[in-house]
C-alpha positions as CSV (number, residue, x, y, z in Angstrom):
1,M,-68.4,42.0,36.2
2,P,-69.8,39.4,33.7
3,L,-73.3,39.9,32.3
4,T,-76.3,37.9,33.3
5,D,-79.5,37.1,31.3
6,T,-81.5,39.1,33.9
7,A,-79.4,42.2,33.5
8,I,-79.6,41.9,29.7
9,R,-83.4,41.6,29.8
10,R,-83.7,44.6,32.1
11,A,-81.4,46.8,30.1
12,K,-83.3,49.9,29.0
13,A,-82.8,52.1,25.9
14,Q,-81.2,55.5,26.5
15,K,-80.8,58.6,24.4
16,K,-77.4,57.4,23.2
17,P,-76.1,53.9,22.5
18,H,-74.5,52.4,25.6
19,K,-72.4,49.3,26.2
20,M,-72.8,46.5,28.7
21,F,-69.4,44.6,29.0
22,D,-69.1,40.9,29.6
23,S,-65.5,39.5,29.4
24,G,-62.8,38.6,26.9
25,G,-63.8,41.5,24.7
26,L,-67.5,40.7,24.5
27,F,-70.0,43.4,25.1
28,L,-73.7,44.2,24.4
29,L,-74.5,47.4,22.5
30,V,-78.0,48.8,23.4
31,T,-79.3,51.2,20.8
32,P,-81.7,54.2,21.4
33,T,-84.4,52.2,19.7
34,G,-84.0,49.2,22.0
35,G,-81.9,46.9,19.8
36,K,-79.3,44.8,21.5
37,W,-76.2,43.9,19.5
38,W,-73.4,41.6,20.5
39,R,-70.0,42.9,19.7
40,F,-66.5,41.4,20.1
41,K,-63.7,43.9,20.5
42,Y,-60.1,42.8,19.8
43,R,-56.7,44.0,18.7
44,F,-54.9,42.7,15.6
45,N,-51.6,44.2,14.4
46,N,-51.9,46.8,17.1
47,K,-55.3,48.0,15.7
48,E,-58.5,47.9,17.6
49,K,-61.3,46.1,15.7
50,L,-65.0,45.2,16.2
51,L,-66.8,42.1,15.0
52,S,-70.6,41.7,15.1
53,L,-71.8,38.4,16.7
54,G,-75.6,38.8,16.2
55,T,-78.5,40.2,18.2
56,Y,-80.1,39.4,21.5
57,P,-82.3,37.4,22.1
58,D,-81.8,35.5,18.8
59,V,-78.2,34.9,20.0
60,S,-78.3,34.1,23.7
61,L,-75.6,35.1,26.2
62,K,-74.2,31.6,26.1
63,D,-74.2,31.5,22.3
64,A,-72.4,34.9,22.2
65,R,-69.7,33.7,24.5
66,D,-69.2,30.6,22.4
67,R,-68.9,32.7,19.2
68,R,-66.4,35.0,21.1
69,D,-64.3,32.0,22.1
70,Q,-64.2,30.7,18.4
71,E,-63.0,34.1,17.3
72,R,-60.3,34.2,20.0
73,K,-59.0,30.9,18.8
74,K,-58.4,32.4,15.4
75,L,-56.6,35.3,17.0
76,A,-54.4,32.8,18.8
77,S,-53.5,31.4,15.4
78,N,-52.7,34.9,14.1
79,V,-55.8,35.1,12.0
80,D,-57.8,38.3,11.9
81,P,-61.5,37.3,12.5
82,A,-62.9,40.2,10.5
83,A,-60.7,39.5,7.5
84,N,-61.5,35.8,7.8
85,R,-65.2,36.4,7.8
86,K,-65.0,38.7,4.8
87,A,-63.0,36.0,2.9
88,V,-65.4,33.3,3.7
89,K,-68.4,35.4,2.7
90,A,-66.7,36.3,-0.6
91,A,-65.9,32.7,-1.3
92,W,-69.5,31.6,-0.6
93,A,-70.8,34.4,-2.8
94,D,-68.4,33.3,-5.6
95,N,-69.4,29.7,-5.3
96,Q,-73.1,30.6,-5.4
97,A,-72.5,32.8,-8.5
98,N,-70.7,30.0,-10.2
99,S,-72.9,27.1,-9.0
100,L,-74.0,24.5,-11.6
101,E,-77.6,25.8,-11.4
102,V,-76.6,29.4,-12.0
103,V,-74.4,28.6,-14.9
104,A,-77.0,26.1,-16.4
105,R,-79.8,28.7,-16.2
106,E,-77.5,31.3,-17.8
107,W,-76.7,28.9,-20.6
108,I,-80.4,28.0,-21.1
109,C,-81.3,31.7,-21.3
110,K,-78.8,32.2,-24.1
111,Q,-79.9,29.0,-26.0
112,S,-83.6,29.8,-25.7
113,A,-83.1,32.5,-28.4
114,I,-82.8,29.7,-31.0
115,W,-84.9,27.0,-29.2
116,A,-88.6,26.4,-29.4
117,A,-90.3,27.4,-26.2
118,S,-91.3,23.7,-25.6
119,N,-87.6,22.7,-25.9
120,T,-86.5,25.3,-23.3
121,K,-89.2,24.1,-21.0
122,K,-88.3,20.4,-21.4
123,I,-84.6,20.8,-20.8
124,T,-85.2,23.1,-17.8
125,G,-87.6,20.6,-16.4
126,Q,-85.2,17.7,-16.9
127,L,-82.4,19.6,-15.0
128,E,-84.8,20.7,-12.2
129,L,-86.0,17.2,-11.7
130,N,-82.8,15.2,-12.1
131,I,-79.8,17.4,-11.5
132,F,-80.4,20.6,-9.5
133,P,-81.7,19.0,-6.3
134,W,-78.3,17.2,-5.8
135,L,-75.7,19.3,-7.6
136,G,-77.4,22.6,-8.3
137,D,-75.7,24.5,-5.5
138,H,-72.2,22.9,-6.1
139,P,-69.5,25.1,-7.6
140,I,-69.4,24.0,-11.2
141,A,-65.6,23.8,-11.2
142,D,-65.6,21.4,-8.3
143,I,-68.0,18.8,-9.7
144,T,-66.4,15.5,-10.5
145,A,-67.3,12.7,-12.9
146,P,-68.2,10.3,-10.1
147,E,-70.5,12.8,-8.5
148,L,-72.3,13.5,-11.8
149,L,-72.6,9.8,-12.5
150,S,-74.0,9.1,-9.1
151,V,-76.8,11.6,-9.8
152,L,-77.5,10.2,-13.3
153,R,-77.8,6.8,-11.8
154,R,-81.0,7.9,-10.1
155,T,-82.5,8.7,-13.5
156,E,-81.2,5.5,-14.9
157,A,-82.7,3.5,-12.0
158,R,-86.1,4.7,-13.0
159,G,-85.7,3.0,-16.3
160,A,-85.4,6.4,-18.1
161,I,-82.3,5.4,-20.0
162,H,-82.9,7.8,-22.9
163,T,-83.5,10.7,-20.5
164,A,-80.3,9.9,-18.6
165,H,-78.3,10.0,-21.8
166,K,-80.0,13.3,-22.9
167,I,-79.2,14.9,-19.5
168,L,-75.6,13.8,-19.8
169,Q,-75.4,15.4,-23.2
170,T,-77.0,18.6,-21.8
171,C,-74.6,18.7,-18.9
172,G,-71.6,18.3,-21.3
173,Q,-72.8,21.5,-23.1
174,I,-73.2,23.3,-19.8
175,F,-69.7,22.4,-18.6
176,R,-68.2,23.4,-22.0
177,Y,-70.0,26.8,-21.6
178,A,-68.6,27.1,-18.1
179,I,-65.1,26.4,-19.5
180,A,-65.6,29.0,-22.3
181,T,-66.7,31.6,-19.7
182,G,-63.8,30.9,-17.4
183,R,-65.8,29.2,-14.6
184,A,-64.5,25.7,-15.0
185,M,-61.3,24.0,-16.2
186,R,-62.7,20.8,-17.7
187,D,-65.8,18.8,-18.6
188,P,-66.4,15.8,-16.3
189,A,-69.3,14.7,-18.5
190,A,-66.8,13.7,-21.2
191,D,-65.3,11.2,-18.7
192,L,-68.7,9.3,-18.5
193,R,-68.8,8.1,-22.1
194,G,-69.9,4.5,-21.9
195,A,-70.7,4.7,-18.2
196,L,-74.5,4.7,-18.6
197,Q,-76.6,1.8,-19.8
198,P,-76.6,1.8,-23.6
199,M,-79.8,2.8,-25.5
200,K,-81.4,0.6,-28.0
201,S,-80.7,2.0,-31.4
202,G,-82.0,1.2,-34.8
203,H,-80.6,1.8,-38.3
204,F,-81.4,5.4,-39.4
205,A,-84.2,6.1,-36.9
206,A,-87.4,7.3,-38.5
207,V,-90.9,8.3,-37.5
208,T,-93.5,6.2,-39.4
209,D,-96.6,6.5,-37.3
210,P,-99.0,9.0,-39.0
211,K,-99.8,10.9,-35.9
212,A,-96.1,11.2,-35.0
213,I,-95.3,12.3,-38.5
214,G,-97.9,15.1,-38.3
215,S,-96.4,16.2,-35.0
216,L,-92.9,16.1,-36.4
217,L,-93.9,18.2,-39.5
218,R,-95.5,20.9,-37.2
219,I,-92.2,21.1,-35.2
220,L,-90.2,21.5,-38.4
221,Q,-92.6,24.1,-39.6
222,D,-92.1,26.1,-36.4
223,Y,-88.3,25.9,-36.3
224,Q,-87.0,29.2,-35.0
225,G,-83.4,29.1,-36.3
226,S,-82.0,30.1,-39.6
227,V,-84.6,30.5,-42.4
228,I,-82.3,28.6,-44.8
229,V,-82.1,25.6,-42.4
230,R,-85.9,25.8,-41.8
231,C,-86.4,25.5,-45.6
232,A,-84.1,22.5,-45.7
233,L,-86.0,20.9,-42.8
234,R,-89.3,21.4,-44.6
235,L,-88.0,20.2,-48.0
236,A,-86.2,17.1,-46.7
237,P,-89.4,15.0,-46.0
238,L,-90.9,16.0,-49.4
239,V,-87.9,14.9,-51.5
240,F,-86.5,12.2,-49.2
241,V,-83.0,12.3,-50.8
242,R,-79.8,11.5,-48.9
243,P,-78.7,14.2,-46.5
244,G,-75.5,14.9,-48.5
245,E,-77.5,15.2,-51.7
246,L,-79.9,17.7,-50.1
247,R,-77.3,20.0,-48.5
248,K,-75.1,20.2,-51.7
249,A,-78.1,20.9,-54.0
250,E,-77.3,23.7,-56.5
251,W,-79.7,26.2,-58.1
252,K,-78.6,25.2,-61.6
253,E,-80.0,21.7,-61.0
254,I,-83.5,23.1,-60.3
255,N,-85.9,23.5,-63.2
256,F,-88.9,25.5,-62.0
257,E,-90.7,25.2,-65.4
258,K,-90.6,21.4,-65.4
259,A,-90.7,21.1,-61.6
260,E,-87.7,18.8,-61.5
261,W,-84.4,18.6,-59.7
262,S,-81.7,16.9,-61.6
263,I,-78.8,15.6,-59.4
264,P,-75.6,14.8,-61.3
265,A,-74.0,11.4,-61.0
266,E,-70.9,12.5,-59.1
267,R,-73.1,13.5,-56.1
268,M,-75.1,10.2,-56.1
269,K,-74.1,7.2,-54.0
270,M,-74.7,4.8,-57.0
271,R,-72.8,7.3,-59.3
272,E,-75.9,7.5,-61.6
273,P,-77.7,10.7,-62.3
274,H,-81.0,11.1,-60.5
275,L,-84.2,13.0,-61.2
276,V,-86.5,14.2,-58.4
277,P,-90.0,15.4,-59.5
278,L,-90.9,18.4,-57.4
279,S,-94.4,18.6,-55.9
280,R,-96.3,21.9,-55.7
281,Q,-95.3,22.2,-52.0
282,A,-91.6,21.6,-52.8
283,I,-91.7,24.3,-55.5
284,E,-93.3,26.8,-53.0
285,I,-90.5,26.2,-50.5
286,L,-87.9,26.7,-53.2
287,K,-89.5,30.0,-54.4
288,E,-89.5,31.1,-50.7
289,L,-85.8,30.2,-50.4
290,H,-84.5,31.7,-53.7
291,P,-84.5,35.4,-52.6
292,M,-82.3,34.4,-49.7
293,S,-79.8,32.1,-51.3
294,G,-80.2,32.7,-55.0
295,R,-76.9,34.6,-55.2
296,S,-75.1,31.5,-54.1
297,A,-74.5,28.4,-56.2
298,Y,-76.1,26.4,-53.4
299,L,-79.7,26.2,-52.2
300,F,-78.4,25.9,-48.6
301,P,-75.1,27.8,-48.3
302,S,-73.0,27.8,-45.2
303,P,-73.7,30.8,-42.9
304,R,-69.9,31.4,-43.0
305,S,-69.5,31.4,-46.8
306,N,-71.8,31.5,-49.8
307,Q,-69.2,29.5,-51.7
308,K,-69.8,26.4,-49.6
309,P,-72.8,24.3,-48.8
310,M,-74.2,24.0,-45.2
311,S,-72.3,21.5,-43.0
312,D,-73.3,17.9,-42.8
313,N,-74.3,18.4,-39.2
314,A,-76.7,21.3,-39.8
315,I,-79.9,19.3,-40.1
316,L,-79.0,17.0,-37.3
317,S,-78.1,19.9,-35.0
318,A,-81.4,21.6,-35.8
319,L,-83.3,18.4,-35.0
320,R,-81.4,18.1,-31.7
321,R,-82.1,21.8,-30.8
322,M,-85.8,21.0,-31.2
323,D,-85.3,18.0,-28.8
324,I,-85.8,15.4,-31.5
325,S,-83.4,12.7,-30.4
326,K,-81.3,10.6,-32.6
327,D,-83.4,7.5,-31.7
328,E,-86.5,9.3,-32.9
329,M,-85.3,10.8,-36.2
330,T,-82.2,11.4,-38.2
331,G,-81.5,13.3,-41.4
332,H,-81.5,9.9,-43.2
333,G,-84.7,8.9,-41.4
334,F,-86.9,10.9,-43.9
335,R,-86.0,8.3,-46.5
336,A,-87.1,5.4,-44.2
337,M,-90.2,7.3,-43.3
338,A,-91.2,7.8,-47.0
339,R,-90.4,4.2,-48.0
340,T,-92.5,2.7,-45.2
341,V,-95.5,5.0,-45.5
342,L,-95.6,5.0,-49.3
343,D,-95.7,1.3,-49.3
344,E,-97.8,0.4,-46.2
345,V,-100.2,3.3,-46.0
346,L,-100.5,4.8,-49.5
347,H,-99.9,1.5,-51.3
348,V,-97.6,2.8,-54.0
349,R,-95.8,0.2,-56.1
350,P,-92.5,-0.8,-54.5
351,D,-90.5,-0.3,-57.7
352,Y,-91.7,3.3,-58.0
353,I,-90.5,3.9,-54.5
354,E,-87.1,2.2,-55.0
355,H,-86.5,4.2,-58.2
356,Q,-87.3,7.5,-56.4
357,L,-85.0,6.5,-53.5
358,A,-82.2,6.0,-56.2
359,H,-81.6,2.4,-55.1
360,A,-79.9,0.0,-57.5
361,V,-83.0,-1.2,-59.4
362,R,-82.2,-3.4,-62.4
363,D,-84.1,-4.5,-65.5
364,P,-84.5,-8.1,-66.4
365,N,-81.2,-8.0,-68.2
366,G,-79.4,-6.7,-65.1
367,R,-79.0,-3.2,-66.4
368,A,-79.7,-0.1,-64.3
369,Y,-82.9,1.8,-65.2
370,N,-82.2,5.3,-66.5
371,R,-83.2,8.3,-64.4
372,T,-86.5,8.9,-66.3
373,A,-87.8,5.4,-65.7
374,H,-91.5,5.5,-64.5
375,L,-91.2,9.3,-64.4
376,P,-95.0,10.0,-64.9
377,E,-95.9,7.6,-62.1
378,R,-93.2,8.9,-59.8
379,R,-94.4,12.5,-60.4
380,K,-97.9,11.5,-59.3
381,M,-96.4,9.6,-56.3
382,M,-94.4,12.7,-55.2
383,Q,-97.5,14.9,-55.3
384,K,-99.5,12.3,-53.5
385,W,-96.9,12.1,-50.9
386,S,-96.7,15.8,-50.3
387,D,-100.5,16.1,-50.1
388,Y,-100.6,13.3,-47.6
389,L,-97.9,15.1,-45.5
390,D,-100.0,18.3,-45.6
391,K,-103.0,16.4,-44.4
392,L,-101.0,14.9,-41.4
393,K,-99.5,18.3,-40.6
394,K,-103.0,19.9,-40.4
395,A,-104.5,17.1,-38.4
396,K,-105.1,17.8,-34.7
């Protein structure tokens, strides 16, 4: 006889579990503690099996019968309900374990070892605000380029064009990490190149506002990556040479006694030898660096080989890891920063600045000045510049 709600409500617990049968394999199991569990009994491949359908009263009699009917339909299609439920549960767990948010947070955790805490917080916040609410629970392998673009359009619509580009770049790194760890086959972010509104970009972005310079210098001072790269980051604004000239600098070119750096012509853009007076602060950095790279020919050797200089992307990569974007500062930007501030704030003679920048300055007869031209004045200028940067770095 089929069950009724009244009979179920009146069912009393007994010393042993007892069953109250409905129909079509459905029954209610009443436990000694008073719990009431719905069960569906069926046969598959000549084996008797049981499937849990929930508890009463959370699952009503009507709901239990509906669930039984759904499972009977699977049996009619030669599908084992228990095996099907197990497979669905496993697939869901797998999808959750490999969702975009799970993979992204795992990647962030690994990167945070070399990031500043502020950078970790900023990137996590950008993803939590702009990506996770819409794509966070999606299996990362299933996300398509149009889906990602649709979400980025929300950020773009707010007018946060730079943020949208930054998030796209971050997503690309996350997808590449997923590929490397076997959880995705391709990077849909790569298909979105040119899909977002372009950012306004200048020539060799540079920070020239004194307060911003101070903030930048403090960030460089606190860089948590390689000590050699950190020394390069700290030295770059003091000497403001071209990035290639800095990364290929050799110890034999440094004269500690004279506080000079003599760069040979073959490494200079204008193919003229160049002399860089070294301030007290620059010398201090070089003395700190020497015990670490003094056995190499290069001040800043590659981490893979002492016989090669660091890569041309080392400084830029370090800036990006500190979340200093390419429209805020580039490796070349230290030159623009020095040129602007020395002229407009410290009021140094322009020809001294141009000489120190190793630009093509000519005498009245059209001949290039030699590398020692205005050397005393340039030496004073370089010390004045370093002292000024120290002042900005210490300012609150």
